[in-house]
C-alpha positions as CSV (number, residue, x, y, z in Angstrom):
1,M,0.0,0.0,0.0
2,F,2.8,2.4,0.9
3,T,4.5,1.8,-2.5
4,L,1.2,2.6,-4.2
5,M,0.8,5.8,-2.2
6,A,4.4,7.0,-2.8
7,G,4.1,6.1,-6.5
8,S,0.9,8.1,-6.8
9,L,2.4,11.1,-5.2
10,L,5.4,10.9,-7.5
11,T,3.2,10.6,-10.5
12,L,1.1,13.6,-9.4
13,W,4.3,15.6,-8.8
14,V,5.6,14.9,-12.4
15,F,2.1,15.8,-13.7
16,A,2.3,19.1,-11.8
17,W,5.8,19.8,-13.0
18,L,5.1,19.2,-16.7
19,L,1.6,20.6,-16.9
20,G,1.4,23.0,-14.0
21,P,1.6,26.3,-16.0
22,T,-1.1,25.0,-18.4
23,V,-3.4,24.0,-15.6
24,A,-2.9,27.3,-13.8
25,S,-3.7,29.1,-17.1
26,L,-6.9,27.1,-17.6
27,L,-8.0,27.7,-14.0
28,D,-7.1,31.4,-14.4
29,L,-4.8,31.3,-11.3
30,S,-3.2,34.7,-11.1
31,L,-0.1,34.7,-8.9
32,N,2.3,37.6,-8.3
33,P,6.1,37.0,-8.7
34,Q,6.2,35.9,-5.0
35,G,3.8,33.1,-5.7
36,H,0.9,34.6,-3.8
37,A,-2.5,36.0,-4.5
38,P,-3.0,39.8,-4.7
39,L,-0.7,42.0,-2.6
40,H,-1.8,44.4,0.0
41,A,-1.6,48.2,-0.6
42,H,1.8,48.3,1.0
43,G,3.2,45.9,-1.6
44,H,3.6,42.8,0.5
45,P,1.5,39.6,0.5
46,F,1.0,39.8,4.3
47,V,-1.1,42.3,6.2
48,D,1.2,43.3,9.0
49,A,3.9,45.5,7.6
50,R,4.7,47.4,10.8
51,G,8.4,48.0,11.5
52,W,10.0,48.6,14.9
53,W,13.6,49.0,16.1
54,G,14.8,49.1,12.5
55,V,13.4,45.7,11.7
56,P,10.9,45.7,8.7
57,N,7.8,43.6,9.1
58,T,8.9,43.1,12.7
59,L,6.5,40.5,14.0
60,D,6.6,38.4,10.8
61,V,10.4,38.4,11.1
62,L,10.8,37.8,14.9
63,S,8.0,35.2,15.1
64,N,10.3,32.8,13.3
65,L,12.4,32.5,16.5
66,P,10.3,29.6,17.9
67,L,11.1,27.5,14.8
68,V,14.9,27.9,15.4
69,I,14.4,27.2,19.1
70,A,12.4,24.0,18.3
71,G,15.1,22.8,16.0
72,V,17.9,23.4,18.5
73,A,15.8,21.7,21.2
74,G,15.4,18.7,18.9
75,F,19.2,18.3,18.4
76,W,19.6,18.7,22.2
77,C,17.2,15.9,22.8
78,L,19.1,13.7,20.4
79,R,22.4,14.1,22.2
80,G,23.8,10.7,23.2
81,R,20.9,8.8,21.8
82,T,20.9,6.1,19.1
83,P,17.7,5.8,17.2
84,D,17.2,3.3,14.4
85,P,19.2,4.6,11.4
86,S,16.4,5.8,9.2
87,T,14.6,7.4,12.2
88,G,17.7,9.1,13.2
89,H,18.3,10.5,9.7
90,A,14.7,11.7,9.5
91,L,14.9,13.4,12.9
92,R,18.2,15.2,12.1
93,V,16.8,16.4,8.7
94,F,13.6,17.6,10.4
95,F,15.4,19.5,13.2
96,A,17.8,21.0,10.7
97,G,14.8,22.0,8.5
98,L,13.2,23.8,11.4
99,I,16.3,25.9,11.9
100,L,16.7,26.6,8.2
101,S,13.0,27.4,7.9
102,G,13.2,29.9,10.8
103,L,16.2,31.6,9.3
104,G,14.9,31.4,5.7
105,S,11.5,32.8,6.7
106,A,13.0,35.6,8.7
107,T,15.1,36.5,5.6
108,Y,12.1,36.5,3.4
109,H,9.9,38.6,5.7
110,W,12.8,41.1,6.1
111,A,12.7,41.8,2.4
112,P,9.8,39.9,0.7
113,D,10.6,39.2,-3.0
114,A,10.7,36.2,-5.3
115,G,14.4,35.4,-4.5
116,S,14.0,35.4,-0.8
117,L,10.9,33.3,-1.1
118,V,13.0,30.6,-2.6
119,I,15.3,30.7,0.5
120,D,12.2,30.4,2.7
121,R,10.8,27.4,0.9
122,L,14.1,25.6,0.7
123,G,14.2,25.4,4.5
124,M,10.6,24.3,4.5
125,A,11.4,21.6,2.0
126,V,14.1,20.1,4.3
127,A,11.6,20.1,7.3
128,F,8.9,18.5,5.2
129,G,11.4,15.8,4.0
130,G,12.3,15.0,7.6
131,V,8.8,14.9,9.0
132,L,7.4,12.8,6.1
133,T,10.2,10.3,6.4
134,L,9.7,10.1,10.1
135,S,6.1,9.2,9.6
136,V,7.1,6.5,7.2
137,A,9.7,5.2,9.7
138,E,7.2,5.2,12.5
139,R,4.3,3.5,10.7
140,V,5.7,1.6,7.7
141,G,9.3,0.6,8.3
142,Q,13.0,1.5,8.3
143,Q,13.7,0.1,4.9
144,E,11.0,2.1,3.2
145,A,12.1,5.3,5.0
146,R,15.7,4.7,3.9
147,W,14.9,5.3,0.2
148,F,12.0,7.7,0.8
149,L,14.1,10.4,2.5
150,P,16.4,11.2,-0.5
151,T,13.5,11.0,-2.9
152,V,11.2,13.5,-1.0
153,L,14.2,15.8,-0.3
154,V,15.0,16.1,-4.0
155,L,11.3,16.7,-4.9
156,G,10.9,19.2,-2.2
157,L,14.0,21.2,-3.0
158,V,13.2,21.2,-6.7
159,S,9.7,22.3,-6.0
160,A,10.9,25.2,-3.9
161,V,12.8,26.6,-6.8
162,L,10.4,26.0,-9.7
163,P,8.0,28.9,-8.8
164,H,11.0,31.3,-9.3
165,L,12.4,29.6,-12.4
166,Q,9.2,28.6,-14.2
167,G,6.4,30.3,-12.3
168,N,5.1,26.9,-11.5
169,V,3.8,26.6,-7.9
170,L,1.8,23.3,-8.3
171,P,4.7,20.9,-7.6
172,W,5.2,22.8,-4.3
173,A,1.5,22.3,-3.5
174,V,1.8,18.6,-4.2
175,V,4.8,18.3,-1.8
176,Q,2.9,20.2,0.9
177,F,-0.6,18.9,0.7
178,G,0.1,15.5,-0.9
179,G,2.8,15.0,1.7
180,M,0.4,15.7,4.6
181,G,-2.0,13.4,3.0
182,L,0.6,10.7,3.3
183,V,1.0,11.6,7.0
184,V,-2.8,11.3,7.5
185,W,-2.7,7.8,5.9
186,A,0.3,6.8,8.1
187,A,-1.6,7.9,11.2
188,T,-4.3,5.2,10.5
189,R,-1.6,2.5,10.8
190,R,-0.2,0.9,13.9
191,P,3.3,1.9,14.9
192,V,6.1,-0.5,13.9
193,Q,8.3,-2.3,16.3
194,G,10.7,0.1,18.0
195,A,8.7,3.2,17.0
196,L,9.2,6.4,19.0
197,G,5.5,6.7,19.6
198,V,5.1,10.1,17.9
199,S,1.6,11.4,17.8
200,L,0.9,11.9,14.1
201,A,-2.5,13.1,15.0
202,G,-1.0,15.9,17.1
203,L,1.4,16.8,14.3
204,I,-1.4,16.9,11.8
205,A,-3.5,19.1,14.2
206,W,-0.7,21.7,14.5
207,Y,-0.1,21.7,10.8
208,A,-3.9,22.4,10.3
209,V,-3.8,25.2,12.9
210,A,-0.8,26.8,11.1
211,K,-2.5,26.7,7.7
212,L,-5.7,28.2,9.1
213,L,-3.7,31.0,10.6
214,E,-1.9,31.5,7.4
215,F,-5.1,31.7,5.3
216,G,-6.7,33.9,8.0
217,D,-3.8,36.3,8.1
218,E,-5.8,39.5,7.8
219,A,-8.9,38.2,9.7
220,V,-6.8,37.5,12.7
221,F,-5.0,40.8,12.5
222,R,-8.4,42.6,12.5
223,A,-9.8,40.4,15.2
224,T,-6.9,41.1,17.6
225,G,-7.2,44.9,17.1
226,E,-4.2,44.9,14.7
227,W,-2.0,43.5,17.5
228,V,-0.8,40.4,15.8
229,S,-1.5,38.8,12.4
230,G,-2.4,35.3,11.5
231,H,0.8,34.8,9.6
232,S,2.9,35.7,12.7
233,L,1.0,33.2,14.8
234,K,1.4,30.7,12.0
235,H,5.1,30.6,12.6
236,A,4.6,29.8,16.3
237,A,2.0,27.1,15.4
238,A,4.4,25.5,12.9
239,A,7.1,25.4,15.6
240,C,4.6,23.6,17.9
241,A,4.4,20.8,15.3
242,A,7.8,19.7,16.8
243,L,6.2,19.1,20.2
244,P,4.7,15.6,19.4
245,I,8.2,14.5,18.2
246,L,10.0,15.9,21.2
247,V,7.5,14.2,23.5
248,G,8.0,11.0,21.7
249,L,11.8,11.3,22.1
250,R,11.4,12.0,25.8
251,R,8.9,9.3,26.5
252,R,10.6,6.5,24.6
253,G,14.2,7.4,25.3
254,L,15.1,6.1,21.8
255,G,16.8,3.0,23.3
256,D,13.7,1.3,24.3
257,N,12.3,-1.1,21.7
258,A,9.2,-2.2,23.7
259,P,6.0,-2.1,21.7
260,V,4.1,1.2,21.8
261,H,0.4,1.1,22.4
262,P,-1.3,2.6,19.4
263,A,-3.8,4.5,21.5
264,A,-0.9,6.6,22.9
265,M,-0.2,8.4,19.7
266,G,-3.0,8.2,17.1
């Protein structure tokens, strides 16, 4: 079943790569050079453009700090521990991706343009690759995760660059939403022997909260009396997606291969 799922995602990605511009034209999808829908009056795709202390778009820049902290905390939890090889590789890629995402997103929000958006998405692609592979290692197996990691990393990194090179954002959408679809499927399976016990349901929930905040950027900004935007809160919610993984690391200790009760993680 996993091979079928992964093959379907790869096929969909190739379709999006080859026919993405044609599909976007047929659907009349109008994206600006940054890959977003219409810009606000101040020229940026996000509503909160306030700048303090010489930092442009201050809250959208500084709200990336939790992502960096979560990545550093992950590496700290891994010190002296020896997970199964594919699980360990996935964890390190994910935590590195969190740090890169935080730095890349801060760079983008400091000066939003098409070039800095590539930097932002490259970090996200690394984090996606890690978390998707971890889901495979937890619920499918080490062998499958071993070949899945390099595959999803290549697809993610290429997808991050394609909007800038070809104006084609559909492969990026496949990596994001198709990838999370794979995590949802994995969450319906029992953990394999030696799994960390990561709550995939918790991870999915935090991802959903982050996307809702992203889509409700302006609505949240108005609802909070223009105190904080949805996009700033989205960064904090995305960092919280690391919590189920950190909890799994702490609970299991990584050296314990005792079976994990499926009710404990969902």
